[in-house]
C-alpha positions as CSV (number, residue, x, y, z in Angstrom):
1,M,94.2,-17.9,15.9
2,R,95.5,-14.6,14.7
3,R,95.7,-16.0,11.1
4,N,92.0,-17.0,11.3
5,F,90.8,-13.7,12.8
6,P,90.2,-11.9,9.5
7,I,88.2,-14.8,8.2
8,L,86.1,-14.8,11.4
9,L,85.4,-11.1,10.9
10,L,84.3,-11.7,7.4
11,L,81.9,-14.5,8.5
12,V,80.4,-12.3,11.2
13,A,79.9,-9.4,8.8
14,F,78.3,-11.8,6.3
15,V,75.9,-13.2,8.9
16,L,75.0,-9.7,10.1
17,F,74.4,-8.5,6.6
18,T,72.1,-11.5,5.8
19,V,70.1,-11.1,9.0
20,T,69.7,-7.3,8.4
21,G,68.6,-7.9,4.9
22,S,66.0,-10.5,6.0
23,L,64.6,-8.1,8.6
24,A,64.4,-5.3,6.1
25,A,62.6,-7.5,3.6
26,A,60.1,-8.6,6.3
27,E,58.5,-5.1,6.2
28,V,55.5,-4.5,8.5
29,P,52.3,-4.8,6.4
30,S,50.5,-1.5,5.9
31,W,47.4,-0.1,4.3
32,E,47.4,3.6,3.3
33,L,44.1,5.3,2.4
34,T,44.3,8.8,1.1
35,L,41.4,11.2,0.5
36,R,42.3,13.5,-2.3
37,D,41.1,17.1,-2.7
38,D,39.3,16.2,-5.9
39,G,37.1,13.6,-4.1
40,R,39.0,10.5,-5.3
41,I,40.3,7.8,-2.9
42,A,43.8,6.4,-3.3
43,E,45.1,3.2,-1.6
44,R,48.5,1.6,-1.3
45,V,49.1,-1.7,0.4
46,T,52.4,-3.3,1.4
47,L,52.4,-7.1,2.1
48,S,54.6,-10.1,2.2
49,V,55.0,-12.0,-1.0
50,G,52.6,-14.9,-1.3
51,T,49.7,-13.1,0.4
52,S,46.5,-13.7,-1.5
53,Y,44.5,-10.7,-2.8
54,E,41.8,-9.9,-5.3
55,A,44.0,-9.5,-8.4
56,D,41.2,-7.8,-10.5
57,E,40.8,-5.0,-7.9
58,W,44.4,-4.0,-7.6
59,N,47.4,-2.7,-9.7
60,N,50.5,-4.7,-8.8
61,L,53.3,-2.2,-8.5
62,Q,55.9,-4.6,-7.1
63,S,55.8,-8.4,-7.1
64,S,59.1,-8.9,-5.1
65,D,59.2,-8.8,-1.4
66,P,57.5,-6.7,-0.2
67,L,54.4,-7.0,-2.4
68,V,53.0,-3.5,-3.2
69,L,49.5,-2.9,-4.5
70,E,47.8,0.3,-5.5
71,R,44.4,1.6,-6.8
72,V,42.5,4.9,-7.2
73,V,38.7,5.2,-7.3
74,N,36.5,8.1,-8.1
75,D,34.3,8.2,-5.0
76,W,33.0,6.4,-1.9
77,P,30.2,4.5,-3.7
78,A,32.7,3.1,-6.2
79,Y,34.9,2.1,-3.2
80,M,32.0,0.2,-1.6
81,E,31.9,-2.1,-4.6
82,F,35.2,-3.7,-3.8
83,K,35.4,-7.1,-2.0
84,D,39.0,-6.5,-0.9
85,R,38.7,-3.5,1.3
86,L,38.8,-2.3,4.9
87,P,35.7,-2.5,7.1
88,L,34.9,1.2,6.7
89,Q,31.9,3.5,6.4
90,M,32.2,7.1,5.4
91,L,29.8,9.8,6.6
92,Q,30.1,13.1,4.7
93,K,28.4,16.5,4.9
94,N,29.1,18.7,1.9
95,Y,29.4,22.4,1.9
96,I,30.5,24.8,-0.8
97,I,34.3,24.4,-0.5
98,W,34.7,22.0,2.3
99,Q,33.3,18.7,3.7
100,D,32.9,17.3,7.2
101,V,34.2,13.7,6.8
102,E,33.9,10.8,9.3
103,I,35.4,7.4,8.6
104,N,34.0,4.8,10.9
105,K,34.4,1.1,11.5
106,N,31.8,-1.0,9.8
107,S,31.7,-4.5,11.3
108,A,29.2,-5.6,8.7
109,V,31.9,-5.7,6.0
110,S,33.7,-9.0,5.8
111,S,37.3,-8.3,4.9
112,T,39.0,-10.6,2.4
113,G,42.3,-10.9,0.6
114,A,44.8,-8.1,1.3
115,A,42.5,-6.4,3.9
116,A,42.2,-9.7,5.9
117,A,46.0,-10.2,5.8
118,V,46.6,-6.6,7.1
119,L,44.0,-6.8,9.9
120,S,45.1,-10.2,11.1
121,Q,48.6,-9.0,12.1
122,D,48.6,-6.9,15.3
123,N,51.5,-4.7,14.2
124,S,50.1,-3.9,10.8
125,K,49.6,-0.2,10.2
126,I,46.5,1.4,8.8
127,I,47.3,5.0,7.6
128,F,44.7,7.7,6.9
129,R,45.6,10.9,5.0
130,V,43.2,13.8,4.4
131,P,43.5,17.1,2.6
132,G,42.4,19.2,5.5
133,I,42.2,19.4,9.3
134,I,41.9,16.4,11.6
135,N,39.4,17.0,14.3
136,A,39.4,13.6,16.1
137,H,41.0,10.2,15.6
138,A,41.9,6.8,16.9
139,G,45.5,5.7,17.1
140,N,48.3,8.3,16.6
141,Q,48.4,11.5,14.7
142,V,51.7,11.6,12.9
143,T,51.3,14.8,10.9
144,E,48.6,17.5,10.5
145,E,47.1,15.4,7.8
146,Q,48.0,11.8,8.7
147,V,46.8,9.3,11.3
148,E,48.2,5.8,12.0
149,V,46.1,3.0,13.6
150,S,47.5,-0.4,14.3
151,A,45.5,-3.5,13.3
152,L,45.2,-4.4,16.9
153,E,43.6,-1.0,17.7
154,A,41.4,-1.3,14.7
155,R,40.0,-4.6,15.8
156,K,39.3,-3.2,19.3
157,L,37.2,-0.3,17.9
158,A,33.5,-0.7,18.4
159,D,31.2,-0.9,15.4
160,G,30.5,2.7,14.2
161,Q,33.4,4.2,16.2
162,A,35.4,6.7,14.2
163,F,38.9,6.0,12.9
164,I,39.1,9.7,11.9
165,Q,37.0,12.8,11.8
166,A,38.2,15.7,9.6
167,T,37.3,18.8,7.7
168,T,38.5,18.4,4.1
169,F,38.7,21.0,1.3
170,D,37.6,20.7,-2.3
171,G,40.5,21.9,-4.4
172,L,38.5,22.6,-7.5
173,M,35.7,24.5,-5.8
174,M,38.2,26.4,-3.7
175,G,40.0,27.5,-6.8
176,I,36.8,28.6,-8.4
177,V,35.7,30.5,-5.3
178,L,39.1,32.2,-5.0
179,F,39.0,33.1,-8.7
180,V,35.5,34.7,-8.4
181,L,36.5,36.6,-5.3
182,G,39.6,37.9,-6.9
183,F,37.7,38.9,-10.0
184,L,35.1,40.8,-7.8
185,V,37.9,42.6,-5.8
186,V,39.6,43.7,-9.1
187,G,36.2,44.7,-10.5
188,I,35.4,46.8,-7.4
189,V,38.8,48.5,-7.4
190,F,38.5,49.2,-11.1
191,M,35.0,50.7,-10.7
192,N,36.1,52.9,-7.8
193,R,39.0,54.2,-10.0
194,I,36.6,54.9,-12.8
195,R,34.2,56.8,-10.5
196,K,37.1,58.9,-9.2
197,V,38.2,59.8,-12.7
198,N,34.7,60.7,-13.7
199,R,34.4,62.9,-10.6
200,L,37.6,64.7,-11.5
201,I,36.4,65.2,-15.1
202,E,33.1,66.5,-14.0
203,E,34.7,68.9,-11.5
204,E,37.1,70.1,-14.2
205,Y,34.9,70.3,-17.3
206,S,31.3,70.4,-16.1
207,L,28.9,73.2,-17.2
208,E,28.6,74.3,-13.6
209,R,32.4,74.8,-13.5
210,A,32.4,76.7,-16.8
211,H,29.6,78.9,-15.5
212,E,31.5,79.6,-12.3
213,Q,34.6,80.5,-14.3
214,L,32.6,82.8,-16.5
215,E,31.1,84.6,-13.5
216,L,34.5,85.0,-12.0
217,E,35.9,86.6,-15.2
218,E,32.9,88.9,-15.4
219,K,33.3,89.9,-11.8
220,E,37.0,90.7,-12.4
221,L,36.1,92.7,-15.4
222,R,33.5,94.7,-13.5
223,E,35.9,95.5,-10.7
224,Q,38.4,96.8,-13.2
225,Q,35.7,99.0,-14.8
226,E,34.8,100.3,-11.4
227,V,38.4,101.2,-10.6
228,Q,38.7,103.0,-13.8
229,E,35.5,105.0,-13.2
230,Q,36.6,106.0,-9.7
231,N,39.9,107.3,-10.9
232,P,39.2,109.2,-14.2
233,D,42.0,111.7,-13.7
234,E,44.7,109.1,-13.4
235,N,43.5,107.6,-16.6
236,K,43.8,110.9,-18.4
237,E,47.3,111.5,-17.1
238,D,48.3,108.1,-18.3
239,E,47.0,109.1,-21.7
């Protein structure tokens, strides 16, 4: 028995390693949807190998287990053209540098391919990321910019109910506004400095100043003459 003990340990370790590897390979399906600050929408989907999907709508990043798909679209209207997508509807109010965004469930969308595979498994994760502030959400808020909703929770949502409500910021417009504000601040400071310098120059070299200086010199000269006239004897003695 003692002689076989090392062999038994090796067999147990091999079995544990094989089971752990299989569990790791069987990753929970997930669908990540990210709103970028330039208005584009990025998606990344993780599935089991063999899952059917619309091949012409995805970039296949990894064909081994797990299967990883990815795509980026310019805006929401372009996203709506896909067949293989989540049953979503976006409501958006645009302001100068921010938008109020609401992503709702749209039961009218018939999910196929990868979307159908993710939604069919209760433990699948649907992840929303936004470049801004999350105001309300379904599921769990993992970080300030990320919300996770299980497929089971997604199926239970009523039509039109929000997955996430957020205030997002337009990176390009924010950069332009900050540049303009910075330029205005620098311009105002510069103009104030110029006005101060002009004031100093005017006070120092203006005609009024020159006239005052001349009057002061004349006054001093008159005072000297008056002193001399009042003391003529002293002037003679000095001579």
